[in-house]
N, C-alpha and C positions, 0 to 999 in steps of 0.2 A: 210272513217269513223274514222279510226285511226288517220289519219293526222288532222281531225277536232278536235278530242279529245286533241291531242297534242298541237294544236294551242291555243285551249281554255285554257288548263292548263297553257301554257307559258305566256298567256295574263293575266290570273287571278294572277299568282304569280308575275307579274310586277306591279300590283296594290299596293299602299301604304297601302291600307285598307284591304289587302287579310288576314293579320293575325287576324285582328279584326273579320272579317267575319267568318273564321275558328273557332275562339273562340266562337262566338255566335251560330254557328251550332252545336258545340260540346255540349254547354249547352242545346240547345233544344233537341238534341238526347238523352241526359241523362235524361231529363223530360219525354221523350217518353217512355224509358226504365223503368223507376221507376213507371210509372202509367199504365202499360199494363201487359200482361202475361209474358213479358221479364223481369220483376223485379226480379225474382228468380235468373236467369242467371247474372243479373247486380250485385245483392248482393253477389253472389258467387264469381264473378269476383274480386270485391273490398275487399272481406274478405279472399282471397287466402293468406295463410301464407307464408311469404318469410323470410328466416333466413340466415345470414352470420356469421360464427363463425371462430375465430382464437384463438385457445387455450382456455382459460378460458373466453376470450371476445366474447360476442354474441350479435348480433343486430337482434332481431326477431320482426317482425311487420307485420300486414296485409298490402297488397298491397296499399290500400288507404293511409296509413301512410308513406309508402315508396315514394308515389307520392308527398304528402304534405310536408314531412320533408326533402326528398331527391332531387327530381327534382325541387322543389321550391327553394332550396338553390342555384342551378345552376342559376335559374332566378334572384334572388337576387344578385348573384355574378355579372351577367351582368348589372343589374341597378347599382351596386356599381362601376362598371368600368365607365359607363356613367356619374355617378355623379362625379367621380374623375376627369375624362376628363374636365368636365365643371368647376370644382373647380380650376383645374391647368390652363387652358388656354381658357375657355369658359366664359359664362355669369356669373357664380358663382365665377370667379376669383376675382371679386370686392365684398369684404365682404359685402357691403351694399345690395347686391342682395340676401344674405342669410336671411336676417332679415325677409322679407315678407313671405316666405314659412314656416319659423320657427314659426313666430307668428301666422300664419294660422293653422299650426299643433296643436299648443297649444289650440287655440279656438275650433279646430275640434275634440279634445279629451275631453275637459272640458264640453261643452254644451251638446253633446249627453248623457254624463253620467248623468248630472243633470236632463235632461228630463226623462231619464229612472228611475232615483231615485224618481222623482215626481209621476210617475205611480206606483211604488212599494215599497214605503218607509215603508208601514205598513205590508208587507209580508216578514218575516225573511228569507224564502227560496229563494223567487224571487229576493230579493235585491242582492243576491250574483252574479247576471248577470249584475251588473252595467256597466261593461266594454265592454260588447258585442258590442254596437254600436259605441265604441270610435276609431276603426280603419278603415282605407280605404284599399280596396282590389285593389293594384295597378295594378294587372294583368287585371282585368275586366275593370277598369277605363280607362287604356291605350287602351284596346281593343276597347271601345266605342269610345274614341278619334280618333283612326285610322280610323274609319268609315268616318270621315270627310276628310280623305286624306291629300293632300298638302295644303288645305285651312288653316290648323292649323299652326300657327307661331311657330317657334322654341322656342321663349320665353315662350309661353304657356305650351309647352311639358315639358321644363325644370322646370318651376314652379310646375306643377302637380307632376313630378316624385320626385323633391326635397321634396315637402310637403308630399307626400305618404310615402317616406323613412323616414323622421323625425317622421311622424305619426306611422308608424310600428314599428320603434325603440322604440317609447313611449309604444306602445301596447305590445311589447316584454318585457319591463321592468316591466309593469304592471303585466303581466303574472308570471314573475320571482319572484315578490315580494308578489303578492296577490293570485295567483293560484297554487303555487307550494307547494304540501304537504311536499315533501322531496327533499332537494337540496343535491347532492353529491359533497362535497367540494374536494374530490380527483379528481373527473372529472373536476371540475372548475380549479383546480391547473394545470392539463394537458393542459387545454385550455389556461390558462393564460401563460404557458410555450411557446406556439405556437407563441404568439404575438411578443416577442423579437427576436425569430428566423426569423419570417417574416420580422422584421425590419432590421435584419442583412443582409438578402438576398437583400433588397431594398437598403441599403447603400453601399453593395459591388457591386451593379449593376448586380446581378445574373439575368440571363434572361432565364435559362432553365426552361420550363414550367413544366417538370415532377417533379422538386423540390417543386414548388409552389403547385402542385396537391397533392403531398405526404402530405405536411404540412396541406393542406386545408382538407384532408380526415381525418387526426388525429384530427383537430380542430372540425370538423363536428361531428365525433363520440363522442369526449369529451363533446361538447355542448349538444348534444342529450342526453348523459348519466348523465349530470349535472342536468336535469330537466328544463333547459332553452330552448326556442324554437330554434330549430337547424338552421333555415333559417338565423339567424343573423351572423352565421359563413361565409356565402356567402359574405355579405357586408364587414366584417372584413377583409377577404383575399384580396378582390378587392382593398381596400385602400393601399395595400403594393405592388401591381404590378407596376413596373417601367414605368413612363411615356415616358422616352427617354432612348435609349441605350447609354451606356458610350463609346462604341467603335464607333459607328455610330449615331450621333444625330439626323439624318434623319429617323431613324427607331424608331418605337414605339411599344414595347412589348404589352402595354395596348391595343393600337388600333388594333393590330393584334388579340389579344384574343377576343376583342369586336366583330370584324368582323367575326370571326370563329363561335362565339356562336349565333349570331343574328338569323340565319336561323333556328337553332336547337330550340332555345327558341320560336320564333314566330310560326313556323309550327309544332312543336311536343310538347314541354313542356306544354306551355299554353293551347293548345286544350285538352291534356290529363288531365291536371288539372281541366279544366272546366267540362269535362265529368265525372271525379271521383267525383266532389264536388256538382254539380248542380242538381243531380237526387233525388229530394225530392218528396216523395209521398203525394198526396193531398186526399188520400182515408179516408173518414169519417171526413173530416174537415168541421166544420160548423161555424156559426156565433159566437157561444160562445167561440170556440177556438180562433178565430181571434181577438175577443174584450177582451181577457184576458190581465191583466196588463203587462205580460212579452212580448209577441208579439207586443202589442200596444206601449210599452215603447221603444222597439227596432226599430220598424218602424218609429216612431216619432223621435227617437234620431237620426237615420241615415238620414232621409228625412228633417226634420226641424233643428235638432241640428247642423248638419254639415254645412248647409247653413248659419245659424245665427252665428255659432261660427267662421267659416273660413272667410266669407265675412265681418262680423262684426268687428272682431279684425284686419283684414287686412285694412279695412276702417279707423279705428282708428289710426293704425300705419302710414298709408299714410297721414291722415289729421294732425297728430302731426309731420310729416316730419321726422319720423324715417327711412323711406324708400320711395320708388316711384313705381308707376306701371311699370312693365317691358315693354320694347319697343314691340310694335305689340300687346299689350293688352289694353283693355279699361275696364270700370266698368261692362259692360254687359258680356264680356268674363270672368272676375274674378268671377262674380256671377254663370256663367254657369259651371266654373271649380269647385266652392265651391259645387254646387249641385251634380256634377259627383263624388265628394269624398264621397257621401253618400252611394256609392256602397261598401258593406262591407263583401263579401262572405268569404274569406280565414280565416282571423283572427276572425271574428265574429263567424264563425262555430266553430273554435278551441277553443275560449273562451267559447262558449255555452257548448261545450262538457266537459270542466273542471268545468264549474259552476253547470251543472245539470245532465248530463248523468252519471256521476260517483258518484252522490250523493246517489244512491241506493233508491231513493224515487219514487213512482209511480206518475208521474206527470200528471196534468189534461191540460197541455199546451204543445206546441211545439215551442220553441225559433226560429226554422228555418222559421216558417211562418213570423215572423217579419222581419227576415233578407232578405227573398225573397221579401216581399212587399216593405220595405224600399229601398232595393237596386234597384228594378225594378223601382219604382217612381223616384228615384234619377237619374238613367241611362236615363230615358226617358226625364225628365225635363232638365237634363244637356245637352243631346244631342240637343234637340229642341232649347234651349237657344243659344248654341254655333252655331248651324246650321243657326239661324236667324241672328246672330251678326257678325259672320266671313266674311271677304270679299269673293266674288265668285271667284276671281282669285287666282292664286298660290302666297302665301306670303312666301313660304319656300325658299327664295333666298340663 
């Protein structure tokens, strides 16, 4: 019996889609917890206060925000490492390959926001949620993509990752400028001081991980205290990790960190994140709540706006010869990827909390309904399209 379990576990973690499967299972379990008698324990778990204090400096947040702001910063650090590797020696080393995901990200932010505004332009309270459908949840999008295993070409993964990063950076900037009530300029100055320090480490060829971790923690705390979303710190730090060792060019500190973090992120951080964020209760939800302008605008923005914006602008950019389709991708896989980008859990939930939950108004709608509906439809359509158009054999050579 024990040997069978051991064999099953080993075989499962050898699957390329194992991380995506765990991600989906964690989200389903969260839904079960939130809609059964276990909901009390679920809420208590996520609201558990966790505080770290050093002198006058204190970071005190419920466990949910430690997961979203802390663990997800590590995830974005890994994504940043992967993106830098591609920028330096991969597909994105050719600057022409950056244009397509950049253009797609712009379309993927503008069109969902416009659709949301169309549904809510006459409601002064609801209009504040215009940016909710503007971001892609890279964690869930990549999780769905991994369900397709080795059939997914490397170029498609790079395109989705690059687009999602550009998209999330845009969303973070939107949050900083439009959803930040108070910005701490002192904290921003501390964060800004970390940048030249990281640059100095990089230029001097410093390889000690402890030094980068120390500065990364300071940058994360400063970014958190500044009022800007703290996950941006992960991407920033990753850009300064040396690609090659100065003493031994065959050694890559960046690839070493990437390798060390991959399993931690895929099998712990992302499932924990999914469990913490996907537990939305449907108790008392009726047709009136679903058809309200806010959830409808969000769902339509994510499901329709993302597809139209990303695929449409990418199509125009390719037709005007500003760029070309990456190798291994065709129009169908581009459309499937655009649909997949309609999954907007993380940043959408975060923007929703800034726009509505802190308003102090007793609202007649729940923006999370639109996030779930739009993300679910986008994930299903994206998966079905990619499953139909990708080759059945292994393209990941």
